[in-house]
KOLFINU-232942 format. One record per residue (C-alpha): chain; residue in one letter; residue number from 1; x negated, y, z negated. Coordinates in steps of 0.02 Angstrom, whole numbers, plus 50000, padded with zeros to 5 digits. Layout:
BEGIN
{'A','A',NUM,{X,Y,Z}}
...
//
This chain:
BEGIN
{'A','M',1,{47565,51011,49147}}
{'A','K',2,{47667,51096,49258}}
{'A','V',3,{47642,51029,49417}}
{'A','T',4,{47651,50846,49328}}
{'A','L',5,{47813,50883,49271}}
{'A','V',6,{47862,50934,49440}}
{'A','M',7,{47766,50789,49510}}
{'A','T',8,{47862,50661,49398}}
{'A','L',9,{48050,50763,49403}}
{'A','I',10,{48053,50753,49611}}
{'A','P',11,{48041,50545,49599}}
{'A','C',12,{48195,50556,49481}}
{'A','L',13,{48289,50697,49577}}
{'A','T',14,{48282,50606,49749}}
{'A','I',15,{48359,50444,49648}}
{'A','A',16,{48489,50517,49597}}
{'A','T',17,{48530,50604,49751}}
{'A','T',18,{48519,50447,49835}}
{'A','G',19,{48640,50359,49716}}
{'A','I',20,{48770,50498,49720}}
{'A','A',21,{48746,50490,49923}}
{'A','Q',22,{48766,50292,49913}}
{'A','A',23,{48932,50309,49794}}
{'A','W',24,{48990,50441,49922}}
{'A','E',25,{48967,50345,50065}}
{'A','A',26,{49043,50197,49991}}
{'A','D',27,{49202,50312,49924}}
{'A','T',28,{49238,50348,50100}}
{'A','D',29,{49212,50183,50183}}
{'A','L',30,{49338,50134,50050}}
{'A','A',31,{49464,50287,50084}}
{'A','K',32,{49446,50234,50298}}
{'A','K',33,{49487,50062,50255}}
{'A','L',34,{49660,50119,50172}}
{'A','S',35,{49683,50206,50348}}
{'A','N',36,{49682,50022,50420}}
{'A','P',37,{49833,49925,50397}}
{'A','V',38,{49736,49762,50407}}
{'A','A',39,{49581,49800,50333}}
{'A','S',40,{49510,49656,50216}}
{'A','L',41,{49548,49755,50069}}
{'A','I',42,{49681,49719,49913}}
{'A','S',43,{49767,49882,49880}}
{'A','V',44,{49928,49924,49760}}
{'A','P',45,{50009,50085,49825}}
{'A','F',46,{50149,50154,49717}}
{'A','E',47,{50213,50265,49831}}
{'A','F',48,{50364,50403,49768}}
{'A','N',49,{50478,50460,49897}}
{'A','Y',50,{50623,50590,49900}}
{'A','D',51,{50739,50642,50005}}
{'A','H',52,{50892,50753,50003}}
{'A','G',53,{51061,50798,50135}}
{'A','F',54,{51147,50644,50136}}
{'A','G',55,{51316,50632,50180}}
{'A','P',56,{51448,50771,50172}}
{'A','D',57,{51415,50806,49975}}
{'A','N',58,{51226,50830,50003}}
{'A','G',59,{51170,50681,49915}}
{'A','N',60,{51014,50635,49869}}
{'A','R',61,{50877,50466,49857}}
{'A','E',62,{50717,50444,49782}}
{'A','T',63,{50635,50308,49808}}
{'A','L',64,{50474,50207,49722}}
{'A','N',65,{50394,50105,49858}}
{'A','I',66,{50284,49952,49764}}
{'A','Q',67,{50198,49910,49919}}
{'A','P',68,{50040,49757,49879}}
{'A','V',69,{49945,49724,50027}}
{'A','I',70,{49848,49554,50022}}
{'A','P',71,{49716,49476,50141}}
{'A','F',72,{49676,49311,50160}}
{'A','S',73,{49559,49219,50262}}
{'A','L',74,{49580,49093,50378}}
{'A','N',75,{49440,49028,50444}}
{'A','E',76,{49259,49144,50497}}
{'A','N',77,{49356,49237,50629}}
{'A','W',78,{49519,49269,50554}}
{'A','N',79,{49624,49349,50415}}
{'A','V',80,{49795,49335,50386}}
{'A','I',81,{49852,49496,50283}}
{'A','S',82,{50007,49484,50188}}
{'A','R',83,{50115,49659,50177}}
{'A','T',84,{50251,49688,50052}}
{'A','I',85,{50384,49847,50014}}
{'A','V',86,{50489,49825,49878}}
{'A','P',87,{50563,49980,49858}}
{'A','V',88,{50646,50043,49667}}
{'A','I',89,{50809,50158,49737}}
{'A','W',90,{50885,50309,49629}}
{'A','Q',91,{51043,50386,49750}}
{'A','D',92,{51176,50509,49706}}
{'A','D',93,{51321,50529,49832}}
{'A','I',94,{51239,50483,49983}}
{'A','A',95,{51402,50417,50056}}
{'A','G',96,{51521,50562,50023}}
{'A','P',97,{51567,50541,49824}}
{'A','S',98,{51506,50375,49816}}
{'A','G',99,{51434,50402,49635}}
{'A','S',100,{51242,50355,49559}}
{'A','Q',101,{51153,50180,49593}}
{'A','F',102,{51009,50127,49512}}
{'A','G',103,{50924,49958,49576}}
{'A','I',104,{50806,49856,49698}}
{'A','G',105,{50823,49874,49876}}
{'A','D',106,{50829,49740,50001}}
{'A','T',107,{50596,49679,50035}}
{'A','T',108,{50517,49687,50186}}
{'A','Q',109,{50376,49574,50201}}
{'A','S',110,{50255,49581,50342}}
{'A','F',111,{50099,49451,50402}}
{'A','F',112,{49961,49503,50518}}
{'A','F',113,{49851,49367,50596}}
{'A','S',114,{49707,49479,50635}}
{'A','P',115,{49532,49465,50699}}
{'A','K',116,{49392,49504,50562}}
{'A','E',117,{49288,49577,50697}}
{'A','P',118,{49365,49737,50816}}
{'A','T',119,{49365,49679,51003}}
{'A','A',120,{49200,49739,51110}}
{'A','G',121,{49298,49907,51130}}
{'A','G',122,{49309,49946,50947}}
{'A','I',123,{49510,49900,50939}}
{'A','I',124,{49563,49835,50785}}
{'A','W',125,{49726,49741,50787}}
{'A','G',126,{49842,49617,50714}}
{'A','A',127,{50029,49532,50725}}
{'A','G',128,{50140,49420,50654}}
{'A','P',129,{50322,49393,50571}}
{'A','A',130,{50403,49505,50495}}
{'A','F',131,{50568,49483,50363}}
{'A','L',132,{50692,49564,50282}}
{'A','L',133,{50733,49481,50116}}
{'A','P',134,{50917,49544,50045}}
{'A','T',135,{50846,49572,49877}}
{'A','A',136,{50966,49747,49847}}
{'A','T',137,{51055,49757,49659}}
{'A','D',138,{51182,49872,49743}}
{'A','D',139,{51290,49835,49920}}
{'A','L',140,{51244,50038,49936}}
{'A','L',141,{51048,49996,49907}}
{'A','G',142,{51025,49869,50059}}
{'A','S',143,{51105,49764,50200}}
{'A','G',144,{51153,49613,50136}}
{'A','K',145,{51079,49522,50267}}
{'A','F',146,{50923,49417,50299}}
{'A','G',147,{50836,49455,50463}}
{'A','I',148,{50658,49411,50555}}
{'A','G',149,{50550,49466,50707}}
{'A','P',150,{50388,49523,50760}}
{'A','T',151,{50254,49664,50688}}
{'A','A',152,{50109,49722,50768}}
{'A','V',153,{49975,49851,50734}}
{'A','V',154,{49837,49918,50848}}
{'A','L',155,{49724,50062,50792}}
{'A','K',156,{49516,50117,50830}}
{'A','Q',157,{49391,50197,50700}}
{'A','E',158,{49280,50298,50755}}
{'A','G',159,{49178,50418,50637}}
{'A','P',160,{49293,50486,50527}}
{'A','W',161,{49458,50465,50639}}
{'A','T',162,{49580,50332,50625}}
{'A','V',163,{49727,50322,50769}}
{'A','G',164,{49851,50205,50787}}
{'A','A',165,{50021,50127,50777}}
{'A','L',166,{50121,49998,50674}}
{'A','A',167,{50282,49930,50735}}
{'A','N',168,{50419,49811,50694}}
{'A','H',169,{50580,49733,50759}}
{'A','I',170,{50703,49643,50649}}
{'A','W',171,{50860,49553,50708}}
{'A','S',172,{50987,49493,50555}}
{'A','V',173,{51012,49314,50562}}
{'A','A',174,{51108,49257,50413}}
{'A','G',175,{51202,49356,50260}}
{'A','E',176,{51358,49426,50230}}
{'A','G',177,{51481,49431,50354}}
{'A','D',178,{51565,49567,50298}}
{'A','R',179,{51414,49684,50333}}
{'A','P',180,{51369,49759,50492}}
{'A','D',181,{51233,49661,50592}}
{'A','V',182,{51049,49733,50576}}
{'A','S',183,{50930,49785,50737}}
{'A','S',184,{50802,49881,50700}}
{'A','T',185,{50661,49958,50770}}
{'A','F',186,{50507,50031,50664}}
{'A','L',187,{50379,50144,50734}}
{'A','Q',188,{50245,50221,50644}}
{'A','P',189,{50090,50306,50761}}
{'A','F',190,{49968,50381,50648}}
{'A','V',191,{49803,50501,50658}}
{'A','S',192,{49702,50497,50510}}
{'A','Y',193,{49517,50615,50473}}
{'A','T',194,{49418,50548,50318}}
{'A','T',195,{49282,50660,50252}}
{'A','S',196,{49107,50651,50192}}
{'A','D',197,{49182,50673,50018}}
{'A','A',198,{49331,50543,50035}}
{'A','W',199,{49472,50657,50055}}
{'A','T',200,{49598,50577,50202}}
{'A','F',201,{49710,50699,50298}}
{'A','T',202,{49853,50609,50395}}
{'A','L',203,{49992,50649,50509}}
{'A','N',204,{50114,50498,50569}}
{'A','T',205,{50307,50488,50580}}
{'A','E',206,{50382,50327,50527}}
{'A','S',207,{50539,50304,50646}}
{'A','T',208,{50672,50182,50647}}
{'A','Y',209,{50787,50167,50788}}
{'A','N',210,{50964,50078,50734}}
{'A','W',211,{50990,49979,50889}}
{'A','E',212,{51181,49943,50815}}
{'A','D',213,{51227,50144,50794}}
{'A','E',214,{51105,50192,50913}}
{'A','Q',215,{51052,50312,50823}}
{'A','W',216,{50861,50375,50778}}
{'A','S',217,{50765,50418,50604}}
{'A','V',218,{50633,50517,50617}}
{'A','P',219,{50513,50597,50469}}
{'A','I',220,{50366,50668,50515}}
{'A','N',221,{50233,50663,50372}}
{'A','F',222,{50077,50766,50325}}
{'A','Q',223,{49981,50707,50164}}
{'A','V',224,{49813,50728,50082}}
{'A','S',225,{49731,50568,50009}}
{'A','K',226,{49584,50587,49872}}
{'A','L',227,{49478,50432,49824}}
{'A','V',228,{49412,50422,49648}}
{'A','R',229,{49353,50316,49515}}
{'A','F',230,{49396,50281,49337}}
{'A','D',231,{49239,50192,49288}}
{'A','K',232,{49209,50060,49418}}
{'A','Q',233,{49409,50054,49474}}
{'A','P',234,{49438,50156,49624}}
{'A','V',235,{49595,50238,49648}}
{'A','S',236,{49665,50349,49783}}
{'A','F',237,{49811,50472,49755}}
{'A','T',238,{49904,50564,49895}}
{'A','A',239,{50021,50703,49898}}
{'A','G',240,{50120,50763,50058}}
{'A','A',241,{50266,50829,50131}}
{'A','R',242,{50397,50780,50266}}
{'A','Y',243,{50499,50852,50402}}
{'A','W',244,{50661,50750,50458}}
{'A','A',245,{50651,50793,50645}}
{'A','A',246,{50797,50677,50684}}
{'A','A',247,{50910,50557,50572}}
{'A','P',248,{51102,50480,50570}}
{'A','E',249,{51265,50602,50554}}
{'A','N',250,{51265,50545,50381}}
{'A','G',251,{51063,50557,50337}}
{'A','P',252,{50938,50636,50258}}
{'A','E',253,{50898,50815,50304}}
{'A','G',254,{50775,50966,50287}}
{'A','W',255,{50622,50923,50192}}
{'A','G',256,{50546,50789,50084}}
{'A','F',257,{50417,50751,49980}}
{'A','R',258,{50282,50592,49949}}
{'A','V',259,{50149,50570,49808}}
{'A','A',260,{50085,50407,49796}}
{'A','M',261,{49955,50305,49673}}
{'A','T',262,{49853,50170,49751}}
{'A','F',263,{49736,50044,49667}}
{'A','L',264,{49605,49960,49768}}
{'A','F',265,{49509,49789,49713}}
{'A','P',266,{49373,49781,49852}}
{'A','K',267,{49280,49606,49866}}
//
């Protein structure tokens, strides 16, 4: 009787263990795709950032970036990936005693044309145009300019590692004549490690060089993410800290933090 019971339970345990392993493998694959800016994966991150130390009155800024990423298939070989960043901003005294502002900032819209398969050497890449859209609801929340320029990303994923960089440069081409011109380079080198149970550890910078003012903004970010499921809906939760290694004279300083929630919609 005992032998029969054991022999009956072994296949059941094997099936259950296999199912768990397959679920972990699927979640790990999704977590790695989140580290790839041009992955063929619909995702909608809600990313909250806090920074302080602006201006002589040590003003603070909270920014909720809504960042939908939507891939479109062009043909059997190419995708185009739409990446949108819409910031919702709360800020106080960022330019001395300038009071409080709340509203939408300028929108950044990028399109990456990317091969569906990596190169023979395993390189994943994409390139296309980036646009700065003057959607700010307050003068202190945006540039008042319409801008355009190139953007590109290159990365390699090998085992649990993802290493790469994303960059763009935007020049203003229209907008309010009494506002400063925009000529800005954005550089984001990144490295991440994803574990077999869908934890991801990421180190990056999101550096900006303002060619008009000849000044760098260099936050160094470290963050930890975990992919989980609510029923069948995969969601990634992120928390991290950043340190401002360089910033304009009236820019942020010291430490800030980031928390995020990303909804994933795999095909």
